[in-house]
Backbone as ProteinMPNN parsed JSONL, in Angstrom:
{"seq_chain_A": "MAVNRSRILVAQMARVYLAPVGTAAPADPVVAPASDWVEVGLFTPDSLAFNTDLNFEEVTSHQSDYPTRRMQTSASATIEVDLQEFSAANLKAVYGGGTVTTVTGPPAYYKYSPPAVGGRTQTAAMIEVIDGSKHYRILVPIAEQNDGVELKLEKASEGTLPLRLAVVGSDVGDPWQILTDDPSFAAA", "coords_chain_A": {"N_chain_A": [[3.816, -28.377, -11.287], [6.295, -30.173, -9.743], [9.718, -30.9, -10.619], [10.736, -34.227, -11.091], [12.812, -36.824, -11.23], [12.27, -39.505, -10.814], [9.919, -40.024, -12.028], [10.339, -40.581, -14.647], [9.909, -42.954, -17.109], [11.419, -45.93, -17.989], [11.439, -48.586, -20.042], [12.646, -51.16, -18.881], [12.216, -53.88, -18.837], [10.002, -55.677, -20.829], [6.974, -57.292, -21.709], [4.655, -59.087, -23.769], [1.438, -60.34, -23.732], [-1.096, -62.635, -24.813], [-4.52, -63.695, -24.822], [-7.521, -65.721, -24.809], [-10.538, -63.955, -25.678], [-12.444, -62.694, -23.005], [-11.016, -63.853, -20.977], [-10.033, -63.61, -17.63], [-8.512, -60.67, -16.525], [-5.378, -59.905, -14.924], [-5.617, -58.814, -11.53], [-4.004, -56.915, -10.433], [-0.906, -55.021, -10.929], [1.249, -56.743, -10.54], [0.836, -59.462, -9.851], [1.198, -62.799, -11.078], [0.17, -63.592, -14.384], [-2.748, -65.577, -15.21], [-2.739, -68.974, -16.489], [-3.938, -68.965, -19.008], [-3.09, -66.675, -20.229], [-0.783, -66.13, -22.626], [2.577, -65.662, -23.271], [4.036, -63.826, -25.929], [6.68, -64.052, -26.528], [10.067, -63.39, -27.567], [10.784, -60.106, -28.826], [11.646, -57.357, -31.011], [13.823, -54.786, -29.715], [13.031, -52.06, -29.999], [10.418, -51.938, -30.916], [7.948, -52.078, -29.582], [4.841, -50.572, -29.03], [2.113, -48.585, -27.859], [-0.586, -47.074, -29.128], [-2.797, -44.281, -29.291], [-5.595, -42.72, -30.871], [-7.519, -39.922, -31.58], [-10.51, -38.582, -32.938], [-12.025, -35.616, -34.144], [-14.757, -33.424, -34.773], [-15.428, -30.189, -35.975], [-17.304, -27.273, -35.243], [-18.024, -24.425, -36.999], [-18.526, -20.918, -36.887], [-19.973, -17.969, -38.174], [-19.326, -15.687, -36.729], [-16.84, -16.068, -35.615], [-13.332, -16.59, -35.989], [-12.243, -18.886, -35.2], [-12.911, -22.346, -34.363], [-16.112, -22.818, -32.898], [-17.079, -24.843, -31.451], [-15.999, -28.089, -30.51], [-16.261, -31.532, -31.107], [-15.704, -34.748, -29.945], [-15.597, -37.475, -32.049], [-14.801, -40.086, -32.394], [-12.655, -42.716, -31.136], [-9.598, -44.515, -31.128], [-7.297, -47.241, -30.642], [-4.116, -48.878, -30.725], [-1.934, -51.723, -30.607], [1.416, -52.361, -31.195], [4.043, -54.456, -32.209], [7.077, -56.082, -33.077], [7.538, -59.317, -33.586], [10.001, -61.74, -32.803], [10.022, -64.443, -32.578], [9.118, -67.236, -34.376], [6.283, -69.072, -34.446], [3.463, -71.345, -34.243], [1.392, -70.182, -32.729], [2.141, -67.466, -32.764], [2.059, -66.892, -35.542], [-0.698, -67.21, -35.978], [-1.628, -65.104, -34.351], [-0.526, -62.837, -35.622], [-1.637, -62.954, -38.203], [-4.307, -62.978, -37.635], [-5.699, -65.303, -36.891], [-6.528, -68.483, -38.291], [-5.328, -71.768, -39.318], [-3.301, -74.545, -38.28], [-2.06, -77.403, -39.648], [-1.018, -80.831, -39.504], [0.97, -82.426, -41.816], [1.347, -85.54, -43.119], [4.346, -87.422, -43.421], [6.906, -89.506, -44.495], [9.416, -87.103, -43.449], [7.12, -85.756, -40.944], [5.472, -82.66, -41.567], [4.365, -79.229, -41.325], [1.505, -77.22, -42.034], [0.494, -73.937, -42.415], [-2.497, -72.162, -42.668], [-4.023, -69.169, -43.553], [-6.723, -67.174, -42.047], [-10.064, -67.192, -43.442], [-11.697, -64.574, -45.315], [-13.511, -62.538, -43.183], [-13.194, -64.283, -41.116], [-11.557, -63.699, -38.944], [-9.97, -63.933, -35.744], [-10.682, -62.67, -32.562], [-8.833, -61.331, -29.757], [-7.661, -61.103, -26.354], [-5.392, -58.772, -24.909], [-2.274, -57.961, -23.31], [0.101, -55.694, -22.219], [3.092, -55.649, -20.515], [5.177, -53.726, -18.532], [8.211, -53.153, -16.897], [10.008, -51.177, -14.7], [12.529, -51.004, -12.778], [11.376, -50.927, -9.559], [8.846, -50.317, -10.313], [5.798, -51.19, -11.864], [3.864, -51.633, -14.767], [0.837, -52.307, -16.429], [-0.823, -52.594, -19.408], [-4.007, -53.238, -20.241], [-6.1, -54.89, -22.472], [-9.217, -55.81, -23.223], [-10.481, -56.722, -25.617], [-9.153, -57.22, -28.766], [-8.114, -56.97, -32.196], [-6.521, -58.258, -35.058], [-5.897, -56.137, -37.677], [-4.564, -55.243, -39.889], [-2.616, -55.244, -42.88], [0.05, -57.588, -43.476], [3.471, -57.205, -43.502], [5.874, -59.207, -44.112], [9.123, -59.407, -43.338], [12.023, -60.762, -44.574], [15.107, -60.795, -44.343], [18.535, -61.065, -45.361], [20.606, -60.115, -43.751], [19.592, -59.752, -41.182], [17.425, -60.831, -38.485], [14.291, -62.449, -39.222], [11.071, -60.97, -38.798], [7.822, -60.966, -37.274], [5.191, -58.887, -37.765], [3.144, -57.851, -35.363], [0.087, -56.362, -35.18], [-2.373, -54.974, -33.503], [-5.702, -53.882, -33.19], [-7.624, -52.094, -30.873], [-10.768, -53.134, -29.766], [-13.843, -51.837, -28.976], [-16.581, -52.055, -26.6], [-19.892, -52.131, -25.153], [-19.572, -52.723, -22.546], [-17.555, -52.224, -19.855], [-14.159, -50.849, -19.832], [-12.436, -49.977, -22.875], [-9.712, -50.178, -22.835], [-7.183, -50.19, -20.272], [-4.88, -48.999, -17.743], [-2.892, -50.499, -15.327], [-0.992, -49.874, -12.433], [1.661, -49.851, -10.026], [3.066, -47.654, -9.471], [4.151, -45.176, -7.354], [3.902, -42.429, -7.9], [1.451, -42.013, -9.042], [-0.333, -41.819, -6.995], [-0.623, -39.227, -6.204], [-2.261, -38.061, -8.013]], "CA_chain_A": [[4.31, -29.69, -10.998], [7.722, -30.163, -9.457], [10.551, -31.815, -11.388], [11.001, -35.436, -10.325], [13.397, -37.802, -12.155], [11.719, -40.849, -10.605], [8.728, -40.163, -12.869], [10.749, -40.988, -15.989], [9.685, -44.388, -17.301], [12.298, -46.629, -18.913], [10.946, -49.962, -20.133], [13.807, -52.049, -18.726], [11.729, -55.21, -19.217], [8.643, -55.612, -21.368], [6.416, -58.55, -22.206], [3.324, -58.996, -24.362], [0.663, -61.57, -23.537], [-2.382, -62.752, -25.483], [-5.413, -64.678, -24.207], [-8.852, -65.698, -25.421], [-11.445, -62.902, -25.204], [-13.192, -63.128, -21.828], [-10.101, -64.311, -19.938], [-9.91, -62.632, -16.544], [-7.247, -59.934, -16.488], [-4.813, -59.84, -13.578], [-6.257, -57.775, -10.715], [-3.031, -55.887, -10.068], [0.191, -54.983, -11.902], [2.377, -57.581, -10.149], [0.489, -60.88, -9.769], [1.462, -63.547, -12.31], [-1.053, -63.828, -15.156], [-3.238, -66.95, -15.262], [-2.118, -69.766, -17.557], [-4.527, -68.649, -20.314], [-2.32, -65.575, -20.819], [0.408, -66.723, -23.232], [3.559, -64.655, -23.684], [4.389, -63.968, -27.348], [8.102, -64.347, -26.627], [11.017, -62.322, -27.883], [10.474, -59.131, -29.863], [12.74, -56.402, -31.197], [13.851, -53.871, -28.569], [12.447, -50.742, -30.226], [9.192, -52.048, -31.707], [6.725, -52.1, -28.782], [4.161, -49.28, -28.94], [0.671, -48.517, -27.645], [-0.967, -45.802, -29.741], [-4.2, -43.886, -29.289], [-5.908, -41.709, -31.867], [-8.832, -39.331, -31.372], [-11.027, -37.826, -34.077], [-12.926, -34.549, -33.737], [-15.439, -32.575, -35.747], [-15.494, -28.814, -35.485], [-18.385, -26.406, -35.679], [-17.556, -23.054, -37.221], [-19.583, -19.91, -36.882], [-19.624, -16.754, -38.898], [-18.847, -14.662, -35.814], [-15.538, -16.404, -35.04], [-12.326, -17.152, -36.887], [-11.858, -20.162, -34.596], [-14.08, -23.208, -34.137], [-16.887, -22.447, -31.718], [-17.31, -26.066, -30.688], [-15.324, -29.302, -30.986], [-16.886, -32.738, -30.578], [-14.982, -35.975, -30.243], [-16.48, -38.37, -32.785], [-14.356, -41.472, -32.261], [-11.345, -42.966, -30.543], [-9.054, -45.826, -31.472], [-6.009, -47.548, -30.017], [-3.457, -50.032, -31.322], [-0.707, -52.303, -30.051], [2.341, -52.745, -32.263], [5.292, -55.072, -31.777], [7.668, -56.961, -34.088], [7.896, -60.572, -32.925], [11.169, -62.429, -33.344], [9.825, -65.892, -32.484], [8.173, -67.821, -35.313], [5.586, -70.222, -33.87], [2.084, -71.428, -34.718], [0.595, -69.189, -31.993], [2.474, -66.125, -33.241], [1.503, -66.739, -36.887], [-2.141, -66.989, -35.828], [-1.838, -63.761, -33.797], [-0.15, -61.835, -36.617], [-2.551, -62.998, -39.342], [-5.687, -62.906, -37.17], [-6.321, -66.625, -36.802], [-6.045, -69.48, -39.231], [-5.157, -73.128, -38.801], [-2.063, -75.275, -38.54], [-2.33, -78.833, -39.77], [0.141, -81.701, -39.676], [0.964, -83.15, -43.083], [2.142, -86.738, -42.865], [5.528, -87.526, -44.258], [7.918, -89.02, -43.563], [9.017, -86.77, -42.078], [5.933, -84.906, -40.843], [5.686, -81.221, -41.618], [3.188, -78.491, -40.872], [1.002, -76.246, -42.986], [-0.316, -72.86, -41.848], [-3.45, -71.562, -43.598], [-4.587, -67.967, -42.93], [-8.18, -67.209, -41.926], [-10.847, -66.716, -44.575], [-12.262, -63.235, -45.135], [-14.581, -62.594, -42.189], [-12.916, -65.32, -40.132], [-10.521, -63.292, -37.996], [-10.207, -64.242, -34.339], [-10.354, -61.603, -31.62], [-7.988, -61.758, -28.655], [-7.355, -60.153, -25.282], [-3.959, -58.479, -24.951], [-1.709, -57.289, -22.145], [1.495, -55.258, -22.283], [3.669, -55.512, -19.17], [6.419, -52.964, -18.532], [8.825, -53.076, -15.572], [11.096, -50.197, -14.566], [12.962, -51.124, -11.384], [10.302, -51.4, -8.679], [7.554, -49.883, -10.862], [5.184, -52.123, -12.806], [2.725, -51.117, -15.521], [0.179, -53.247, -17.325], [-1.888, -52.083, -20.261], [-4.919, -54.357, -20.441], [-7.046, -54.701, -23.574], [-10.096, -56.979, -23.202], [-10.77, -57.23, -26.964], [-8.353, -56.635, -29.836], [-8.224, -57.734, -33.43], [-5.543, -57.941, -36.077], [-6.664, -55.472, -38.731], [-3.64, -54.591, -40.805], [-1.872, -56.158, -43.733], [1.299, -58.054, -42.87], [4.668, -57.133, -44.322], [6.813, -60.164, -43.543], [10.468, -59.103, -43.844], [12.96, -61.88, -44.454], [16.342, -60.225, -44.877], [19.725, -61.891, -45.17], [21.515, -59.573, -42.744], [18.97, -59.624, -39.862], [16.402, -61.84, -38.226], [12.947, -62.193, -39.712], [10.145, -60.571, -37.747], [6.393, -61.032, -37.533], [4.646, -57.63, -37.27], [1.852, -57.965, -34.691], [-0.606, -55.076, -35.153], [-3.708, -55.226, -32.961], [-6.565, -52.728, -32.958], [-8.516, -52.252, -29.734], [-12.185, -53.182, -30.119], [-14.645, -51.413, -27.835], [-17.897, -52.661, -26.383], [-20.673, -51.328, -24.221], [-19.31, -53.233, -21.2], [-16.184, -52.016, -19.393], [-13.242, -49.969, -20.546], [-11.79, -50.608, -24.021], [-8.351, -50.462, -22.362], [-6.863, -49.546, -18.997], [-3.514, -49.175, -17.257], [-2.703, -50.783, -13.911], [0.382, -49.612, -12.016], [1.967, -49.641, -8.597], [3.932, -46.481, -9.435], [3.642, -44.281, -6.311], [3.616, -41.072, -8.371], [0.037, -41.94, -9.408], [-1.131, -41.553, -5.794], [-0.813, -37.769, -6.071], [-3.094, -37.577, -9.128]], "C_chain_A": [[5.823, -29.604, -10.817], [8.454, -31.182, -10.337], [10.889, -33.014, -10.515], [11.511, -36.514, -11.285], [12.807, -39.192, -11.996], [10.455, -41.076, -11.437], [9.072, -40.508, -14.316], [10.596, -42.501, -16.083], [10.643, -44.919, -18.357], [11.855, -48.092, -18.906], [12.125, -50.935, -20.097], [13.461, -53.48, -19.101], [10.316, -55.035, -19.732], [8.251, -56.986, -21.876], [5.057, -58.254, -22.823], [2.675, -60.365, -24.209], [-0.622, -61.484, -24.35], [-3.188, -63.837, -24.793], [-6.736, -64.667, -24.963], [-9.688, -64.548, -24.846], [-12.279, -63.473, -24.056], [-12.317, -63.672, -20.715], [-9.963, -63.222, -18.886], [-8.524, -61.998, -16.577], [-6.692, -59.985, -15.07], [-5.4, -58.64, -12.824], [-5.299, -56.671, -10.306], [-1.836, -55.976, -11.013], [1.348, -55.947, -11.61], [2.059, -59.075, -10.185], [0.729, -61.559, -11.12], [0.157, -63.774, -13.067], [-1.447, -65.303, -15.101], [-2.664, -67.658, -16.487], [-2.725, -69.514, -18.936], [-3.814, -67.495, -21.003], [-0.999, -66.145, -21.317], [1.327, -65.604, -23.717], [3.958, -64.898, -25.137], [5.868, -64.252, -27.547], [8.926, -63.129, -26.989], [10.49, -61.402, -28.977], [11.581, -58.102, -29.91], [12.675, -55.308, -30.132], [13.173, -52.525, -28.775], [11.096, -50.793, -30.929], [7.907, -51.925, -30.893], [6.134, -50.701, -28.661], [2.683, -49.497, -28.652], [0.247, -47.132, -28.1], [-2.454, -45.543, -29.56], [-4.391, -42.774, -30.313], [-7.33, -41.235, -31.632], [-9.233, -38.557, -32.619], [-12.071, -36.836, -33.586], [-13.577, -33.927, -34.958], [-15.527, -31.186, -35.131], [-16.695, -28.095, -36.069], [-17.79, -25.013, -35.851], [-18.766, -22.126, -37.27], [-19.072, -18.653, -37.566], [-18.947, -15.72, -37.994], [-17.456, -14.951, -35.247], [-14.603, -16.954, -36.101], [-11.854, -18.527, -36.408], [-13.1, -21.044, -34.46], [-14.803, -22.773, -32.859], [-17.293, -23.658, -30.897], [-16.544, -27.202, -31.345], [-15.989, -30.491, -30.329], [-16.03, -33.94, -30.944], [-15.96, -36.95, -30.882], [-16.064, -39.835, -32.706], [-13.002, -41.518, -31.576], [-10.887, -44.348, -30.998], [-7.717, -45.994, -30.764], [-5.442, -48.803, -30.676], [-2.255, -50.461, -30.498], [0.14, -52.717, -31.233], [3.594, -53.346, -31.65], [5.77, -56.014, -32.887], [8.219, -58.2, -33.398], [9.091, -61.22, -33.613], [10.987, -63.945, -33.349], [8.744, -66.34, -33.467], [7.595, -69.073, -34.662], [4.169, -70.235, -34.428], [1.228, -70.36, -34.036], [0.876, -67.778, -32.498], [1.98, -65.892, -34.673], [0.005, -66.464, -36.811], [-2.429, -65.586, -35.289], [-1.601, -62.7, -34.861], [-1.138, -61.794, -37.778], [-4.024, -63.026, -38.928], [-6.415, -64.231, -37.114], [-5.704, -67.567, -37.809], [-5.884, -70.827, -38.569], [-3.772, -73.657, -39.139], [-2.426, -76.75, -38.575], [-1.024, -79.59, -39.957], [-0.042, -82.468, -40.987], [1.878, -84.35, -42.881], [3.247, -86.867, -43.888], [5.766, -88.95, -44.688], [8.823, -87.98, -44.204], [7.763, -85.899, -42.096], [6.345, -83.446, -40.993], [4.352, -80.543, -41.369], [2.816, -77.433, -41.891], [0.151, -75.23, -42.237], [-1.204, -72.311, -42.952], [-4.077, -70.352, -42.918], [-6.11, -68.043, -42.863], [-8.853, -66.708, -43.21], [-11.322, -65.298, -44.28], [-13.473, -63.358, -44.207], [-14.328, -63.598, -41.08], [-11.837, -64.974, -39.126], [-10.947, -63.585, -36.564], [-9.819, -63.045, -33.476], [-9.562, -62.189, -30.458], [-7.986, -60.699, -27.558], [-5.847, -59.957, -25.295], [-3.53, -57.762, -23.671], [-0.251, -56.951, -22.438], [1.959, -55.077, -20.844], [5.009, -54.795, -19.294], [6.916, -52.862, -17.102], [9.999, -52.12, -15.633], [11.515, -50.201, -13.108], [11.848, -51.702, -10.533], [8.92, -51.002, -9.188], [7.081, -50.866, -11.929], [3.988, -51.447, -13.464], [2.155, -52.258, -16.353], [-0.903, -52.508, -18.099], [-2.742, -53.29, -20.624], [-5.943, -54.008, -21.513], [-7.939, -55.943, -23.616], [-10.379, -57.587, -24.58], [-9.918, -56.468, -27.98], [-8.455, -57.548, -31.052], [-7.141, -57.294, -34.395], [-6.31, -57.329, -37.239], [-5.784, -54.797, -39.767], [-3.019, -55.644, -41.7], [-0.534, -56.502, -43.078], [2.421, -57.943, -43.887], [5.727, -57.991, -43.638], [8.183, -59.916, -44.158], [11.387, -60.279, -43.542], [14.261, -61.449, -45.121], [17.533, -61.119, -44.538], [20.561, -61.43, -43.982], [20.886, -59.386, -41.36], [17.872, -60.666, -39.718], [15.079, -61.458, -38.88], [12.054, -61.807, -38.541], [8.713, -60.712, -38.232], [5.757, -59.776, -36.949], [3.238, -57.816, -36.69], [1.246, -56.568, -34.563], [-2.046, -55.337, -34.727], [-4.454, -53.92, -32.752], [-7.485, -53.04, -31.788], [-9.954, -52.195, -30.236], [-12.976, -52.821, -28.871], [-15.931, -52.202, -27.729], [-18.662, -51.763, -25.43], [-20.491, -51.789, -22.781], [-17.837, -53.001, -20.868], [-15.382, -51.08, -20.275], [-12.655, -50.686, -21.761], [-10.321, -50.916, -23.74], [-8.155, -49.735, -21.044], [-5.407, -49.814, -18.639], [-3.567, -49.441, -15.761], [-1.248, -50.512, -13.565], [0.48, -49.555, -10.51], [2.911, -48.465, -8.431], [3.387, -45.489, -8.415], [3.351, -42.867, -6.778], [2.158, -40.914, -8.8], [-0.832, -41.612, -8.204], [-1.432, -40.079, -5.642], [-1.776, -37.223, -7.108], [-4.461, -37.128, -8.677]], "O_chain_A": [[6.53, -29.029, -11.644], [7.881, -32.193, -10.744], [11.277, -32.862, -9.356], [10.733, -37.061, -12.067], [12.836, -39.984, -12.938], [9.975, -42.205, -11.535], [8.169, -40.709, -15.128], [11.096, -43.238, -15.233], [10.677, -44.422, -19.483], [11.897, -48.752, -17.868], [12.549, -51.461, -21.126], [14.304, -54.212, -19.619], [9.518, -54.317, -19.13], [9.074, -57.738, -22.398], [4.391, -57.289, -22.448], [3.272, -61.399, -24.512], [-1.17, -60.4, -24.552], [-2.626, -64.785, -24.245], [-7.038, -63.71, -25.677], [-9.56, -64.211, -23.669], [-12.76, -64.604, -24.132], [-12.809, -63.93, -19.616], [-9.795, -62.048, -19.216], [-7.506, -62.687, -16.648], [-7.458, -60.096, -14.113], [-5.647, -57.587, -13.411], [-5.733, -55.602, -9.875], [-1.755, -56.905, -11.817], [2.328, -55.967, -12.355], [2.931, -59.878, -10.518], [0.492, -60.966, -12.173], [-0.857, -64.113, -12.458], [-0.59, -66.175, -14.961], [-2.164, -67.013, -17.409], [-2.088, -69.819, -19.944], [-3.914, -67.342, -22.221], [-0.18, -66.598, -20.517], [0.915, -64.721, -24.468], [4.191, -66.038, -25.536], [6.272, -64.655, -28.638], [8.529, -61.989, -26.747], [9.841, -61.845, -29.925], [12.366, -57.979, -28.97], [11.585, -54.94, -29.693], [12.771, -51.898, -27.794], [10.665, -49.785, -31.489], [6.851, -51.684, -31.479], [6.814, -49.761, -28.25], [2.076, -50.455, -29.13], [0.67, -46.128, -27.527], [-3.272, -46.457, -29.659], [-3.479, -41.994, -30.587], [-8.245, -42.047, -31.499], [-8.39, -37.947, -33.277], [-12.895, -37.156, -32.729], [-12.999, -33.912, -36.046], [-15.681, -31.036, -33.919], [-17.053, -28.284, -37.232], [-17.132, -24.492, -34.95], [-19.87, -22.522, -37.646], [-17.883, -18.337, -37.526], [-18.09, -14.963, -38.45], [-16.94, -14.149, -34.469], [-15.02, -17.688, -36.997], [-11.153, -19.238, -37.128], [-14.22, -20.535, -34.445], [-14.17, -22.407, -31.868], [-17.791, -23.52, -29.78], [-16.448, -27.277, -32.57], [-16.256, -30.47, -29.127], [-15.673, -34.13, -32.107], [-17.025, -37.222, -30.328], [-16.884, -40.726, -32.927], [-12.305, -40.511, -31.452], [-11.705, -45.239, -31.223], [-7.092, -45.021, -30.342], [-6.186, -49.675, -31.124], [-1.646, -49.661, -29.787], [-0.352, -53.351, -32.167], [4.142, -52.811, -30.686], [4.961, -56.662, -33.552], [9.24, -58.14, -32.711], [9.182, -61.246, -34.84], [11.714, -64.655, -34.045], [7.602, -65.885, -33.4], [8.324, -70.018, -34.361], [3.722, -69.251, -35.019], [0.423, -69.702, -34.695], [-0.049, -66.979, -32.646], [1.522, -64.793, -34.984], [-0.501, -65.582, -37.505], [-3.382, -64.945, -35.731], [-2.389, -61.763, -34.988], [-1.448, -60.717, -38.287], [-4.9, -63.09, -39.79], [-7.634, -64.272, -37.275], [-4.522, -67.469, -38.139], [-6.253, -71.014, -37.409], [-3.159, -73.273, -40.136], [-3.028, -77.275, -37.638], [-0.052, -79.06, -40.497], [-1.084, -83.078, -41.224], [3.043, -84.197, -42.516], [3.108, -86.479, -45.048], [4.843, -89.563, -45.226], [8.975, -87.99, -45.425], [7.387, -85.367, -43.141], [7.44, -83.054, -40.59], [3.327, -81.209, -41.221], [3.677, -76.828, -42.529], [-0.785, -75.589, -41.523], [-0.727, -72.024, -44.049], [-4.611, -70.481, -41.816], [-6.723, -68.872, -43.536], [-8.286, -65.911, -43.958], [-11.346, -64.873, -43.125], [-14.352, -64.19, -44.431], [-15.164, -63.753, -40.19], [-11.258, -65.87, -38.513], [-12.125, -63.498, -36.219], [-8.742, -62.474, -33.65], [-9.614, -63.392, -30.203], [-8.278, -59.531, -27.815], [-5.104, -60.872, -25.652], [-4.315, -57.056, -23.039], [0.529, -57.81, -22.849], [1.286, -54.421, -20.048], [5.873, -55.209, -20.068], [6.153, -52.529, -16.196], [10.869, -52.231, -16.497], [10.933, -49.49, -12.288], [11.419, -52.835, -10.752], [7.919, -51.322, -8.548], [7.855, -51.311, -12.777], [3.2, -50.774, -12.8], [2.895, -53.069, -16.909], [-1.784, -51.877, -17.514], [-2.262, -54.243, -21.237], [-6.575, -52.953, -21.46], [-7.478, -57.017, -24.001], [-10.504, -58.805, -24.711], [-9.956, -55.24, -28.047], [-8.824, -58.718, -30.954], [-6.872, -56.101, -34.538], [-7.265, -57.926, -37.736], [-6.225, -53.872, -40.448], [-2.91, -56.808, -41.315], [-0.055, -55.766, -42.215], [2.347, -58.501, -44.981], [6.39, -57.548, -42.7], [8.396, -60.175, -45.343], [11.505, -60.724, -42.4], [14.485, -61.705, -46.304], [17.519, -61.839, -43.539], [21.157, -62.25, -43.283], [21.561, -58.911, -40.446], [17.45, -61.294, -40.689], [14.79, -60.276, -39.067], [12.262, -62.268, -37.419], [8.422, -60.596, -39.422], [5.778, -59.607, -35.73], [2.263, -57.925, -37.434], [1.822, -55.694, -33.914], [-2.844, -55.861, -35.505], [-3.906, -52.964, -32.204], [-8.061, -54.126, -31.718], [-10.314, -51.323, -31.028], [-12.796, -53.438, -27.821], [-16.318, -52.924, -28.648], [-18.139, -50.753, -24.957], [-21.18, -51.3, -21.885], [-16.962, -53.541, -21.547], [-15.849, -50.592, -21.304], [-12.398, -51.888, -21.691], [-9.752, -51.823, -24.348], [-8.87, -48.782, -20.735], [-4.784, -50.737, -19.165], [-4.207, -48.701, -15.014], [-0.356, -50.883, -14.328], [-0.489, -49.251, -9.813], [3.498, -48.291, -7.363], [2.27, -44.999, -8.581], [2.608, -42.155, -6.104], [1.675, -39.787, -8.912], [-1.967, -41.167, -8.376], [-2.42, -39.72, -5.001], [-2.082, -36.031, -7.088], [-5.271, -36.698, -9.497]]}, "name": "protein", "num_of_chains": 1, "seq": "MAVNRSRILVAQMARVYLAPVGTAAPADPVVAPASDWVEVGLFTPDSLAFNTDLNFEEVTSHQSDYPTRRMQTSASATIEVDLQEFSAANLKAVYGGGTVTTVTGPPAYYKYSPPAVGGRTQTAAMIEVIDGSKHYRILVPIAEQNDGVELKLEKASEGTLPLRLAVVGSDVGDPWQILTDDPSFAAA"}
C-alpha cells in the first residue's frame, strides 16, 4: 500500500444522534437525518469513541506449542461520549430511560426518575464525523445503555453526562455499519 496523507482521518466536526429503534437510517453519509434523529448536543472534544471487542476460544493440541484452531465466540461494540448539555433527553439517554415529571409550584420544577430494573429503553444511534470533504457515519440500529454512571460535578470544570451505549445485535441486518463518501474506499 502506498503512503497517502489524504487517508489520515481528523474528526474536524463530530455529532452524535439518537432515535427510536426502527427509525430509518440515512441512506448516505451526507443527507440530513430525518427529524426523528435528535442530536445530543455539545460533548467534550476528546471523549467520542467507537470500540469493538472480539472474543476467541483456542483449541490446543499435544502436537503443537501453538493453538491449532481459533474460533470467534462473540463480538461486542460500544459508543462512548461525555455530554456537556444537561437536558431531559440526555438524562434519559445516559441512564437508559426513565421519566421526567412536572411538579407544580409556584414556581414549577421538574423531577427525573431513572428506569426501574428491567425497564431500560433501547435506542438507535449514529455518529457523524466530517473531515473536510469526507463524511463518515457509524450507524447502530439498536443500542442500550448498560454501564453504571459516574456523574462528575467538579468546581473547576463543567459537569458531564457519560453516555455509554452497547450495540445490541439481532438476526436482521448488520449490528453496525459505516457509510462514507471517502474516495479511498473505492480502491478496497
